[in-house]
mmCIF file of the N, C-alpha and C atoms, coordinates in Angstrom:
data_MODEL
# 
_entry.id   MODEL 
# 
loop_
_atom_site.group_PDB 
_atom_site.id 
_atom_site.type_symbol 
_atom_site.label_atom_id 
_atom_site.label_alt_id 
_atom_site.label_comp_id 
_atom_site.label_asym_id 
_atom_site.label_entity_id 
_atom_site.label_seq_id 
_atom_site.pdbx_PDB_ins_code 
_atom_site.Cartn_x 
_atom_site.Cartn_y 
_atom_site.Cartn_z 
_atom_site.occupancy 
_atom_site.B_iso_or_equiv 
_atom_site.pdbx_formal_charge 
_atom_site.auth_seq_id 
_atom_site.auth_comp_id 
_atom_site.auth_asym_id 
_atom_site.auth_atom_id 
_atom_site.pdbx_PDB_model_num 
ATOM 1   N N  . MET A 1 1  ? 43.045 -54.589 13.527 1.00 0.00 ? 1  MET A N  1 
ATOM 2   C CA . MET A 1 1  ? 43.932 -54.668 14.692 1.00 0.00 ? 1  MET A CA 1 
ATOM 3   C C  . MET A 1 1  ? 43.147 -53.993 16.002 1.00 0.00 ? 1  MET A C  1 
ATOM 4   N N  . GLN A 1 2  ? 43.209 -54.771 17.064 1.00 0.00 ? 2  GLN A N  1 
ATOM 5   C CA . GLN A 1 2  ? 42.602 -54.340 18.267 1.00 0.00 ? 2  GLN A CA 1 
ATOM 6   C C  . GLN A 1 2  ? 43.447 -53.820 19.181 1.00 0.00 ? 2  GLN A C  1 
ATOM 7   N N  . MET A 1 3  ? 43.285 -52.546 19.692 1.00 0.00 ? 3  MET A N  1 
ATOM 8   C CA . MET A 1 3  ? 44.156 -51.800 20.702 1.00 0.00 ? 3  MET A CA 1 
ATOM 9   C C  . MET A 1 3  ? 43.915 -52.330 21.973 1.00 0.00 ? 3  MET A C  1 
ATOM 10  N N  . ASP A 1 4  ? 44.955 -52.471 22.736 1.00 0.00 ? 4  ASP A N  1 
ATOM 11  C CA . ASP A 1 4  ? 44.929 -52.918 24.193 1.00 0.00 ? 4  ASP A CA 1 
ATOM 12  C C  . ASP A 1 4  ? 44.633 -51.631 25.089 1.00 0.00 ? 4  ASP A C  1 
ATOM 13  N N  . GLU A 1 5  ? 43.285 -51.534 25.425 1.00 0.00 ? 5  GLU A N  1 
ATOM 14  C CA . GLU A 1 5  ? 42.842 -50.374 26.120 1.00 0.00 ? 5  GLU A CA 1 
ATOM 15  C C  . GLU A 1 5  ? 43.449 -50.314 27.574 1.00 0.00 ? 5  GLU A C  1 
ATOM 16  N N  . THR A 1 6  ? 43.915 -51.453 28.081 1.00 0.00 ? 6  THR A N  1 
ATOM 17  C CA . THR A 1 6  ? 44.374 -51.443 29.383 1.00 0.00 ? 6  THR A CA 1 
ATOM 18  C C  . THR A 1 6  ? 45.790 -50.479 29.416 1.00 0.00 ? 6  THR A C  1 
ATOM 19  N N  . ASN A 1 7  ? 46.587 -50.734 28.244 1.00 0.00 ? 7  ASN A N  1 
ATOM 20  C CA . ASN A 1 7  ? 47.713 -50.028 28.207 1.00 0.00 ? 7  ASN A CA 1 
ATOM 21  C C  . ASN A 1 7  ? 47.535 -48.525 27.913 1.00 0.00 ? 7  ASN A C  1 
ATOM 22  N N  . LEU A 1 8  ? 46.455 -48.337 27.040 1.00 0.00 ? 8  LEU A N  1 
ATOM 23  C CA . LEU A 1 8  ? 46.082 -46.836 26.805 1.00 0.00 ? 8  LEU A CA 1 
ATOM 24  C C  . LEU A 1 8  ? 45.691 -46.145 28.005 1.00 0.00 ? 8  LEU A C  1 
ATOM 25  N N  . ASN A 1 9  ? 45.148 -46.757 29.019 1.00 0.00 ? 9  ASN A N  1 
ATOM 26  C CA . ASN A 1 9  ? 44.589 -46.023 30.244 1.00 0.00 ? 9  ASN A CA 1 
ATOM 27  C C  . ASN A 1 9  ? 45.650 -45.706 31.051 1.00 0.00 ? 9  ASN A C  1 
ATOM 28  N N  . LYS A 1 10 ? 46.953 -46.057 30.761 1.00 0.00 ? 10 LYS A N  1 
ATOM 29  C CA . LYS A 1 10 ? 48.040 -45.513 31.704 1.00 0.00 ? 10 LYS A CA 1 
ATOM 30  C C  . LYS A 1 10 ? 48.596 -44.146 31.194 1.00 0.00 ? 10 LYS A C  1 
ATOM 31  N N  . PHE A 1 11 ? 47.984 -43.601 30.110 1.00 0.00 ? 11 PHE A N  1 
ATOM 32  C CA . PHE A 1 11 ? 48.435 -42.266 29.586 1.00 0.00 ? 11 PHE A CA 1 
ATOM 33  C C  . PHE A 1 11 ? 47.415 -41.207 29.940 1.00 0.00 ? 11 PHE A C  1 
ATOM 34  N N  . ARG A 1 12 ? 47.955 -40.095 30.060 1.00 0.00 ? 12 ARG A N  1 
ATOM 35  C CA . ARG A 1 12 ? 47.060 -38.790 30.215 1.00 0.00 ? 12 ARG A CA 1 
ATOM 36  C C  . ARG A 1 12 ? 46.591 -38.507 28.898 1.00 0.00 ? 12 ARG A C  1 
ATOM 37  N N  . LEU A 1 13 ? 45.502 -37.724 28.801 1.00 0.00 ? 13 LEU A N  1 
ATOM 38  C CA . LEU A 1 13 ? 44.886 -37.238 27.643 1.00 0.00 ? 13 LEU A CA 1 
ATOM 39  C C  . LEU A 1 13 ? 46.014 -36.424 26.852 1.00 0.00 ? 13 LEU A C  1 
ATOM 40  N N  . SER A 1 14 ? 46.853 -35.673 27.401 1.00 0.00 ? 14 SER A N  1 
ATOM 41  C CA . SER A 1 14 ? 47.801 -34.956 26.706 1.00 0.00 ? 14 SER A CA 1 
ATOM 42  C C  . SER A 1 14 ? 48.759 -35.792 25.965 1.00 0.00 ? 14 SER A C  1 
ATOM 43  N N  . ASP A 1 15 ? 49.141 -37.002 26.632 1.00 0.00 ? 15 ASP A N  1 
ATOM 44  C CA . ASP A 1 15 ? 50.005 -37.924 25.948 1.00 0.00 ? 15 ASP A CA 1 
ATOM 45  C C  . ASP A 1 15 ? 49.458 -38.561 24.725 1.00 0.00 ? 15 ASP A C  1 
ATOM 46  N N  . ARG A 1 16 ? 48.192 -38.731 24.987 1.00 0.00 ? 16 ARG A N  1 
ATOM 47  C CA . ARG A 1 16 ? 47.530 -39.377 23.718 1.00 0.00 ? 16 ARG A CA 1 
ATOM 48  C C  . ARG A 1 16 ? 47.475 -38.442 22.528 1.00 0.00 ? 16 ARG A C  1 
ATOM 49  N N  . VAL A 1 17 ? 47.200 -37.169 22.879 1.00 0.00 ? 17 VAL A N  1 
ATOM 50  C CA . VAL A 1 17 ? 47.160 -36.117 21.999 1.00 0.00 ? 17 VAL A CA 1 
ATOM 51  C C  . VAL A 1 17 ? 48.481 -35.788 21.263 1.00 0.00 ? 17 VAL A C  1 
ATOM 52  N N  . PHE A 1 18 ? 49.541 -35.873 22.172 1.00 0.00 ? 18 PHE A N  1 
ATOM 53  C CA . PHE A 1 18 ? 50.926 -35.875 21.546 1.00 0.00 ? 18 PHE A CA 1 
ATOM 54  C C  . PHE A 1 18 ? 51.201 -36.790 20.458 1.00 0.00 ? 18 PHE A C  1 
ATOM 55  N N  . TYR A 1 19 ? 50.964 -37.958 20.827 1.00 0.00 ? 19 TYR A N  1 
ATOM 56  C CA . TYR A 1 19 ? 51.267 -39.119 19.801 1.00 0.00 ? 19 TYR A CA 1 
ATOM 57  C C  . TYR A 1 19 ? 50.347 -38.946 18.570 1.00 0.00 ? 19 TYR A C  1 
ATOM 58  N N  . ALA A 1 20 ? 49.111 -38.495 18.581 1.00 0.00 ? 20 ALA A N  1 
ATOM 59  C CA . ALA A 1 20 ? 48.331 -38.105 17.503 1.00 0.00 ? 20 ALA A CA 1 
ATOM 60  C C  . ALA A 1 20 ? 48.892 -37.071 16.640 1.00 0.00 ? 20 ALA A C  1 
ATOM 61  N N  . LEU A 1 21 ? 49.371 -36.096 17.318 1.00 0.00 ? 21 LEU A N  1 
ATOM 62  C CA . LEU A 1 21 ? 50.141 -34.973 16.726 1.00 0.00 ? 21 LEU A CA 1 
ATOM 63  C C  . LEU A 1 21 ? 51.499 -35.351 15.949 1.00 0.00 ? 21 LEU A C  1 
ATOM 64  N N  . LYS A 1 22 ? 52.148 -36.186 16.756 1.00 0.00 ? 22 LYS A N  1 
ATOM 65  C CA . LYS A 1 22 ? 53.334 -36.747 16.145 1.00 0.00 ? 22 LYS A CA 1 
ATOM 66  C C  . LYS A 1 22 ? 53.124 -37.483 14.841 1.00 0.00 ? 22 LYS A C  1 
ATOM 67  N N  . LEU A 1 23 ? 51.949 -38.153 14.749 1.00 0.00 ? 23 LEU A N  1 
ATOM 68  C CA . LEU A 1 23 ? 51.625 -39.063 13.715 1.00 0.00 ? 23 LEU A CA 1 
ATOM 69  C C  . LEU A 1 23 ? 51.056 -37.957 12.437 1.00 0.00 ? 23 LEU A C  1 
ATOM 70  N N  . ALA A 1 24 ? 50.372 -36.938 12.839 1.00 0.00 ? 24 ALA A N  1 
ATOM 71  C CA . ALA A 1 24 ? 49.945 -35.996 11.853 1.00 0.00 ? 24 ALA A CA 1 
ATOM 72  C C  . ALA A 1 24 ? 51.051 -35.276 11.321 1.00 0.00 ? 24 ALA A C  1 
ATOM 73  N N  . VAL A 1 25 ? 52.085 -34.970 12.083 1.00 0.00 ? 25 VAL A N  1 
ATOM 74  C CA . VAL A 1 25 ? 53.231 -34.320 11.424 1.00 0.00 ? 25 VAL A CA 1 
ATOM 75  C C  . VAL A 1 25 ? 54.038 -35.262 10.584 1.00 0.00 ? 25 VAL A C  1 
ATOM 76  N N  . GLU A 1 26 ? 54.191 -36.500 10.923 1.00 0.00 ? 26 GLU A N  1 
ATOM 77  C CA . GLU A 1 26 ? 54.949 -37.608 10.151 1.00 0.00 ? 26 GLU A CA 1 
ATOM 78  C C  . GLU A 1 26 ? 54.199 -37.691 8.831  1.00 0.00 ? 26 GLU A C  1 
ATOM 79  N N  . GLN A 1 27 ? 52.829 -37.519 8.783  1.00 0.00 ? 27 GLN A N  1 
ATOM 80  C CA . GLN A 1 27 ? 52.097 -37.651 7.652  1.00 0.00 ? 27 GLN A CA 1 
ATOM 81  C C  . GLN A 1 27 ? 51.962 -36.539 6.784  1.00 0.00 ? 27 GLN A C  1 
ATOM 82  N N  . LYS A 1 28 ? 52.548 -35.352 7.379  1.00 0.00 ? 28 LYS A N  1 
ATOM 83  C CA . LYS A 1 28 ? 52.489 -33.940 6.881  1.00 0.00 ? 28 LYS A CA 1 
ATOM 84  C C  . LYS A 1 28 ? 50.983 -33.551 6.557  1.00 0.00 ? 28 LYS A C  1 
ATOM 85  N N  . ASP A 1 29 ? 50.157 -33.730 7.576  1.00 0.00 ? 29 ASP A N  1 
ATOM 86  C CA . ASP A 1 29 ? 48.798 -33.356 7.487  1.00 0.00 ? 29 ASP A CA 1 
ATOM 87  C C  . ASP A 1 29 ? 48.628 -32.146 8.288  1.00 0.00 ? 29 ASP A C  1 
ATOM 88  N N  . GLY A 1 30 ? 48.887 -30.940 7.752  1.00 0.00 ? 30 GLY A N  1 
ATOM 89  C CA . GLY A 1 30 ? 48.717 -29.655 8.319  1.00 0.00 ? 30 GLY A CA 1 
ATOM 90  C C  . GLY A 1 30 ? 47.469 -29.244 8.975  1.00 0.00 ? 30 GLY A C  1 
ATOM 91  N N  . GLN A 1 31 ? 46.463 -29.617 8.275  1.00 0.00 ? 31 GLN A N  1 
ATOM 92  C CA . GLN A 1 31 ? 45.116 -29.240 8.938  1.00 0.00 ? 31 GLN A CA 1 
ATOM 93  C C  . GLN A 1 31 ? 44.837 -30.088 10.286 1.00 0.00 ? 31 GLN A C  1 
ATOM 94  N N  . VAL A 1 32 ? 45.052 -31.291 10.327 1.00 0.00 ? 32 VAL A N  1 
ATOM 95  C CA . VAL A 1 32 ? 44.889 -32.138 11.486 1.00 0.00 ? 32 VAL A CA 1 
ATOM 96  C C  . VAL A 1 32 ? 45.865 -31.712 12.454 1.00 0.00 ? 32 VAL A C  1 
ATOM 97  N N  . ALA A 1 33 ? 47.167 -31.379 12.096 1.00 0.00 ? 33 ALA A N  1 
ATOM 98  C CA . ALA A 1 33 ? 48.270 -30.958 13.021 1.00 0.00 ? 33 ALA A CA 1 
ATOM 99  C C  . ALA A 1 33 ? 47.781 -29.660 13.808 1.00 0.00 ? 33 ALA A C  1 
ATOM 100 N N  . THR A 1 34 ? 47.266 -28.735 12.975 1.00 0.00 ? 34 THR A N  1 
ATOM 101 C CA . THR A 1 34 ? 46.898 -27.559 13.526 1.00 0.00 ? 34 THR A CA 1 
ATOM 102 C C  . THR A 1 34 ? 45.783 -27.677 14.682 1.00 0.00 ? 34 THR A C  1 
ATOM 103 N N  . ALA A 1 35 ? 44.920 -28.517 14.306 1.00 0.00 ? 35 ALA A N  1 
ATOM 104 C CA . ALA A 1 35 ? 43.813 -28.781 15.303 1.00 0.00 ? 35 ALA A CA 1 
ATOM 105 C C  . ALA A 1 35 ? 44.320 -29.314 16.501 1.00 0.00 ? 35 ALA A C  1 
ATOM 106 N N  . LEU A 1 36 ? 45.354 -30.419 16.351 1.00 0.00 ? 36 LEU A N  1 
ATOM 107 C CA . LEU A 1 36 ? 45.815 -31.081 17.503 1.00 0.00 ? 36 LEU A CA 1 
ATOM 108 C C  . LEU A 1 36 ? 46.804 -30.265 18.404 1.00 0.00 ? 36 LEU A C  1 
ATOM 109 N N  . VAL A 1 37 ? 47.412 -29.180 17.742 1.00 0.00 ? 37 VAL A N  1 
ATOM 110 C CA . VAL A 1 37 ? 48.125 -28.282 18.468 1.00 0.00 ? 37 VAL A CA 1 
ATOM 111 C C  . VAL A 1 37 ? 47.451 -27.466 19.429 1.00 0.00 ? 37 VAL A C  1 
ATOM 112 N N  . ASN A 1 38 ? 46.238 -26.988 19.001 1.00 0.00 ? 38 ASN A N  1 
ATOM 113 C CA . ASN A 1 38 ? 45.282 -26.388 19.954 1.00 0.00 ? 38 ASN A CA 1 
ATOM 114 C C  . ASN A 1 38 ? 44.728 -27.269 20.958 1.00 0.00 ? 38 ASN A C  1 
ATOM 115 N N  . VAL A 1 39 ? 44.474 -28.546 20.766 1.00 0.00 ? 39 VAL A N  1 
ATOM 116 C CA . VAL A 1 39 ? 44.002 -29.538 21.732 1.00 0.00 ? 39 VAL A CA 1 
ATOM 117 C C  . VAL A 1 39 ? 45.065 -29.838 22.674 1.00 0.00 ? 39 VAL A C  1 
ATOM 118 N N  . LEU A 1 40 ? 46.204 -29.992 22.240 1.00 0.00 ? 40 LEU A N  1 
ATOM 119 C CA . LEU A 1 40 ? 47.460 -30.391 23.145 1.00 0.00 ? 40 LEU A CA 1 
ATOM 120 C C  . LEU A 1 40 ? 47.748 -29.182 24.044 1.00 0.00 ? 40 LEU A C  1 
ATOM 121 N N  . GLU A 1 41 ? 47.670 -27.910 23.628 1.00 0.00 ? 41 GLU A N  1 
ATOM 122 C CA . GLU A 1 41 ? 47.929 -26.813 24.560 1.00 0.00 ? 41 GLU A CA 1 
ATOM 123 C C  . GLU A 1 41 ? 46.826 -26.643 25.457 1.00 0.00 ? 41 GLU A C  1 
ATOM 124 N N  . LEU A 1 42 ? 45.608 -26.894 25.001 1.00 0.00 ? 42 LEU A N  1 
ATOM 125 C CA . LEU A 1 42 ? 44.510 -26.789 26.045 1.00 0.00 ? 42 LEU A CA 1 
ATOM 126 C C  . LEU A 1 42 ? 44.696 -27.972 27.155 1.00 0.00 ? 42 LEU A C  1 
ATOM 127 N N  . ALA A 1 43 ? 45.026 -29.210 26.629 1.00 0.00 ? 43 ALA A N  1 
ATOM 128 C CA . ALA A 1 43 ? 45.052 -30.351 27.510 1.00 0.00 ? 43 ALA A CA 1 
ATOM 129 C C  . ALA A 1 43 ? 46.189 -30.216 28.536 1.00 0.00 ? 43 ALA A C  1 
ATOM 130 N N  . MET A 1 44 ? 47.356 -29.448 28.150 1.00 0.00 ? 44 MET A N  1 
ATOM 131 C CA . MET A 1 44 ? 48.469 -29.257 29.110 1.00 0.00 ? 44 MET A CA 1 
ATOM 132 C C  . MET A 1 44 ? 48.311 -28.064 29.864 1.00 0.00 ? 44 MET A C  1 
ATOM 133 N N  . THR A 1 45 ? 47.412 -27.268 29.674 1.00 0.00 ? 45 THR A N  1 
ATOM 134 C CA . THR A 1 45 ? 47.401 -25.989 30.491 1.00 0.00 ? 45 THR A CA 1 
ATOM 135 C C  . THR A 1 45 ? 46.005 -25.834 31.231 1.00 0.00 ? 45 THR A C  1 
ATOM 136 N N  . ARG A 1 46 ? 45.017 -26.554 30.979 1.00 0.00 ? 46 ARG A N  1 
ATOM 137 C CA . ARG A 1 46 ? 43.851 -26.555 31.593 1.00 0.00 ? 46 ARG A CA 1 
ATOM 138 C C  . ARG A 1 46 ? 43.972 -26.780 33.095 1.00 0.00 ? 46 ARG A C  1 
ATOM 139 N N  . ASN A 1 47 ? 43.066 -26.181 33.948 1.00 0.00 ? 47 ASN A N  1 
ATOM 140 C CA . ASN A 1 47 ? 43.038 -26.247 35.399 1.00 0.00 ? 47 ASN A CA 1 
ATOM 141 C C  . ASN A 1 47 ? 44.361 -25.851 35.972 1.00 0.00 ? 47 ASN A C  1 
ATOM 142 N N  . SER A 1 48 ? 44.997 -24.823 35.325 1.00 0.00 ? 48 SER A N  1 
ATOM 143 C CA . SER A 1 48 ? 46.221 -24.224 35.727 1.00 0.00 ? 48 SER A CA 1 
ATOM 144 C C  . SER A 1 48 ? 46.119 -23.039 36.767 1.00 0.00 ? 48 SER A C  1 
ATOM 145 N N  . GLY A 1 49 ? 44.971 -22.516 36.772 1.00 0.00 ? 49 GLY A N  1 
ATOM 146 C CA . GLY A 1 49 ? 44.908 -21.352 37.523 1.00 0.00 ? 49 GLY A CA 1 
ATOM 147 C C  . GLY A 1 49 ? 43.588 -20.626 37.363 1.00 0.00 ? 49 GLY A C  1 
ATOM 148 N N  . GLY A 1 50 ? 43.367 -19.459 38.002 1.00 0.00 ? 50 GLY A N  1 
ATOM 149 C CA . GLY A 1 50 ? 42.067 -18.692 37.865 1.00 0.00 ? 50 GLY A CA 1 
ATOM 150 C C  . GLY A 1 50 ? 42.130 -17.828 36.530 1.00 0.00 ? 50 GLY A C  1 
ATOM 151 N N  . GLY A 1 51 ? 41.186 -16.881 36.599 1.00 0.00 ? 51 GLY A N  1 
ATOM 152 C CA . GLY A 1 51 ? 40.887 -16.067 35.439 1.00 0.00 ? 51 GLY A CA 1 
ATOM 153 C C  . GLY A 1 51 ? 42.061 -15.146 35.013 1.00 0.00 ? 51 GLY A C  1 
ATOM 154 N N  . GLU A 1 52 ? 42.879 -14.784 35.908 1.00 0.00 ? 52 GLU A N  1 
ATOM 155 C CA . GLU A 1 52 ? 44.108 -13.837 35.610 1.00 0.00 ? 52 GLU A CA 1 
ATOM 156 C C  . GLU A 1 52 ? 45.380 -14.555 35.502 1.00 0.00 ? 52 GLU A C  1 
ATOM 157 N N  . PHE A 1 53 ? 45.291 -16.051 35.443 1.00 0.00 ? 53 PHE A N  1 
ATOM 158 C CA . PHE A 1 53 ? 46.419 -16.911 35.499 1.00 0.00 ? 53 PHE A CA 1 
ATOM 159 C C  . PHE A 1 53 ? 47.214 -16.712 34.171 1.00 0.00 ? 53 PHE A C  1 
ATOM 160 N N  . VAL A 1 54 ? 48.429 -16.708 34.114 1.00 0.00 ? 54 VAL A N  1 
ATOM 161 C CA . VAL A 1 54 ? 49.395 -16.540 33.076 1.00 0.00 ? 54 VAL A CA 1 
ATOM 162 C C  . VAL A 1 54 ? 50.267 -17.804 33.108 1.00 0.00 ? 54 VAL A C  1 
ATOM 163 N N  . GLU A 1 55 ? 50.300 -18.598 32.170 1.00 0.00 ? 55 GLU A N  1 
ATOM 164 C CA . GLU A 1 55 ? 51.167 -19.836 32.107 1.00 0.00 ? 55 GLU A CA 1 
ATOM 165 C C  . GLU A 1 55 ? 52.531 -19.387 31.986 1.00 0.00 ? 55 GLU A C  1 
ATOM 166 N N  . ARG A 1 56 ? 53.458 -19.788 33.021 1.00 0.00 ? 56 ARG A N  1 
ATOM 167 C CA . ARG A 1 56 ? 54.748 -19.518 33.109 1.00 0.00 ? 56 ARG A CA 1 
ATOM 168 C C  . ARG A 1 56 ? 55.725 -20.635 32.760 1.00 0.00 ? 56 ARG A C  1 
ATOM 169 N N  . ARG A 1 57 ? 55.199 -21.869 32.945 1.00 0.00 ? 57 ARG A N  1 
ATOM 170 C CA . ARG A 1 57 ? 56.174 -22.971 32.669 1.00 0.00 ? 57 ARG A CA 1 
ATOM 171 C C  . ARG A 1 57 ? 56.287 -23.298 31.294 1.00 0.00 ? 57 ARG A C  1 
ATOM 172 N N  . ASP A 1 58 ? 57.386 -23.892 30.823 1.00 0.00 ? 58 ASP A N  1 
ATOM 173 C CA . ASP A 1 58 ? 57.692 -24.222 29.572 1.00 0.00 ? 58 ASP A CA 1 
ATOM 174 C C  . ASP A 1 58 ? 57.280 -25.639 29.396 1.00 0.00 ? 58 ASP A C  1 
ATOM 175 N N  . PHE A 1 59 ? 56.859 -25.945 27.980 1.00 0.00 ? 59 PHE A N  1 
ATOM 176 C CA . PHE A 1 59 ? 56.653 -27.435 27.772 1.00 0.00 ? 59 PHE A CA 1 
ATOM 177 C C  . PHE A 1 59 ? 57.951 -27.959 27.687 1.00 0.00 ? 59 PHE A C  1 
ATOM 178 N N  . PRO A 1 60 ? 57.930 -29.473 27.819 1.00 0.00 ? 60 PRO A N  1 
ATOM 179 C CA . PRO A 1 60 ? 59.229 -30.140 27.501 1.00 0.00 ? 60 PRO A CA 1 
ATOM 180 C C  . PRO A 1 60 ? 59.795 -29.873 26.240 1.00 0.00 ? 60 PRO A C  1 
ATOM 181 N N  . LYS A 1 61 ? 60.960 -30.037 26.035 1.00 0.00 ? 61 LYS A N  1 
ATOM 182 C CA . LYS A 1 61 ? 61.695 -29.792 24.832 1.00 0.00 ? 61 LYS A CA 1 
ATOM 183 C C  . LYS A 1 61 ? 61.044 -30.653 23.643 1.00 0.00 ? 61 LYS A C  1 
ATOM 184 N N  . GLU A 1 62 ? 60.698 -31.998 23.899 1.00 0.00 ? 62 GLU A N  1 
ATOM 185 C CA . GLU A 1 62 ? 60.254 -32.812 22.939 1.00 0.00 ? 62 GLU A CA 1 
ATOM 186 C C  . GLU A 1 62 ? 58.953 -32.262 22.354 1.00 0.00 ? 62 GLU A C  1 
ATOM 187 N N  . VAL A 1 63 ? 58.144 -31.694 23.250 1.00 0.00 ? 63 VAL A N  1 
ATOM 188 C CA . VAL A 1 63 ? 56.784 -31.184 22.984 1.00 0.00 ? 63 VAL A CA 1 
ATOM 189 C C  . VAL A 1 63 ? 57.080 -29.838 22.230 1.00 0.00 ? 63 VAL A C  1 
ATOM 190 N N  . GLU A 1 64 ? 57.856 -29.049 22.669 1.00 0.00 ? 64 GLU A N  1 
ATOM 191 C CA . GLU A 1 64 ? 58.077 -27.789 21.839 1.00 0.00 ? 64 GLU A CA 1 
ATOM 192 C C  . GLU A 1 64 ? 58.651 -27.977 20.412 1.00 0.00 ? 64 GLU A C  1 
ATOM 193 N N  . ALA A 1 65 ? 59.604 -28.926 20.306 1.00 0.00 ? 65 ALA A N  1 
ATOM 194 C CA . ALA A 1 65 ? 60.016 -29.372 19.041 1.00 0.00 ? 65 ALA A CA 1 
ATOM 195 C C  . ALA A 1 65 ? 58.938 -29.886 18.082 1.00 0.00 ? 65 ALA A C  1 
ATOM 196 N N  . LEU A 1 66 ? 58.014 -30.617 18.686 1.00 0.00 ? 66 LEU A N  1 
ATOM 197 C CA . LEU A 1 66 ? 56.938 -31.118 17.723 1.00 0.00 ? 66 LEU A CA 1 
ATOM 198 C C  . LEU A 1 66 ? 55.825 -29.962 17.364 1.00 0.00 ? 66 LEU A C  1 
ATOM 199 N N  . LEU A 1 67 ? 55.700 -29.081 18.459 1.00 0.00 ? 67 LEU A N  1 
ATOM 200 C CA . LEU A 1 67 ? 54.721 -28.021 17.998 1.00 0.00 ? 67 LEU A CA 1 
ATOM 201 C C  . LEU A 1 67 ? 55.387 -27.044 17.010 1.00 0.00 ? 67 LEU A C  1 
ATOM 202 N N  . ASP A 1 68 ? 56.742 -26.896 17.049 1.00 0.00 ? 68 ASP A N  1 
ATOM 203 C CA . ASP A 1 68 ? 57.300 -26.065 16.029 1.00 0.00 ? 68 ASP A CA 1 
ATOM 204 C C  . ASP A 1 68 ? 57.165 -26.850 14.586 1.00 0.00 ? 68 ASP A C  1 
ATOM 205 N N  . GLU A 1 69 ? 57.290 -28.007 14.650 1.00 0.00 ? 69 GLU A N  1 
ATOM 206 C CA . GLU A 1 69 ? 57.218 -28.887 13.317 1.00 0.00 ? 69 GLU A CA 1 
ATOM 207 C C  . GLU A 1 69 ? 55.765 -28.648 12.738 1.00 0.00 ? 69 GLU A C  1 
ATOM 208 N N  . ALA A 1 70 ? 54.765 -28.928 13.617 1.00 0.00 ? 70 ALA A N  1 
ATOM 209 C CA . ALA A 1 70 ? 53.386 -28.801 13.309 1.00 0.00 ? 70 ALA A CA 1 
ATOM 210 C C  . ALA A 1 70 ? 53.119 -27.389 12.774 1.00 0.00 ? 70 ALA A C  1 
ATOM 211 N N  . ARG A 1 71 ? 53.518 -26.299 13.542 1.00 0.00 ? 71 ARG A N  1 
ATOM 212 C CA . ARG A 1 71 ? 53.238 -25.016 13.081 1.00 0.00 ? 71 ARG A CA 1 
ATOM 213 C C  . ARG A 1 71 ? 53.922 -24.661 11.675 1.00 0.00 ? 71 ARG A C  1 
ATOM 214 N N  . ALA A 1 72 ? 55.017 -25.326 11.316 1.00 0.00 ? 72 ALA A N  1 
ATOM 215 C CA . ALA A 1 72 ? 55.794 -25.149 10.095 1.00 0.00 ? 72 ALA A CA 1 
ATOM 216 C C  . ALA A 1 72 ? 54.879 -25.751 9.045  1.00 0.00 ? 72 ALA A C  1 
ATOM 217 N N  . LEU A 1 73 ? 54.175 -26.873 9.320  1.00 0.00 ? 73 LEU A N  1 
ATOM 218 C CA . LEU A 1 73 ? 53.373 -27.396 8.293  1.00 0.00 ? 73 LEU A CA 1 
ATOM 219 C C  . LEU A 1 73 ? 52.299 -26.419 7.814  1.00 0.00 ? 73 LEU A C  1 
ATOM 220 N N  . LYS A 1 74 ? 51.820 -25.802 8.797  1.00 0.00 ? 74 LYS A N  1 
ATOM 221 C CA . LYS A 1 74 ? 50.788 -24.786 8.523  1.00 0.00 ? 74 LYS A CA 1 
ATOM 222 C C  . LYS A 1 74 ? 51.223 -23.672 7.563  1.00 0.00 ? 74 LYS A C  1 
ATOM 223 N N  . LYS A 1 75 ? 52.386 -23.271 7.612  1.00 0.00 ? 75 LYS A N  1 
ATOM 224 C CA . LYS A 1 75 ? 53.024 -22.270 6.714  1.00 0.00 ? 75 LYS A CA 1 
ATOM 225 C C  . LYS A 1 75 ? 53.218 -22.750 5.408  1.00 0.00 ? 75 LYS A C  1 
ATOM 226 N N  . HIS A 1 76 ? 53.301 -23.986 4.980  1.00 0.00 ? 76 HIS A N  1 
ATOM 227 C CA . HIS A 1 76 ? 53.470 -24.495 3.715  1.00 0.00 ? 76 HIS A CA 1 
ATOM 228 C C  . HIS A 1 76 ? 52.163 -24.753 2.971  1.00 0.00 ? 76 HIS A C  1 
# 
């Protein structure tokens, strides 16, 4: 199956990582999910501020729920 790259280019990197994380959670792949959680957090917060910057915004509820599911996989 060939992917339509014109459609993929409409998404941000964090969107792509989110969908990859969603798939890893669905497949109950804790190791991949853990790695993707780190990547997603990095992709969503980078370029947010200087050295003393503290992230104060919350992730969307859908993202938080998926992050919780992924972290729960790590515990099993």
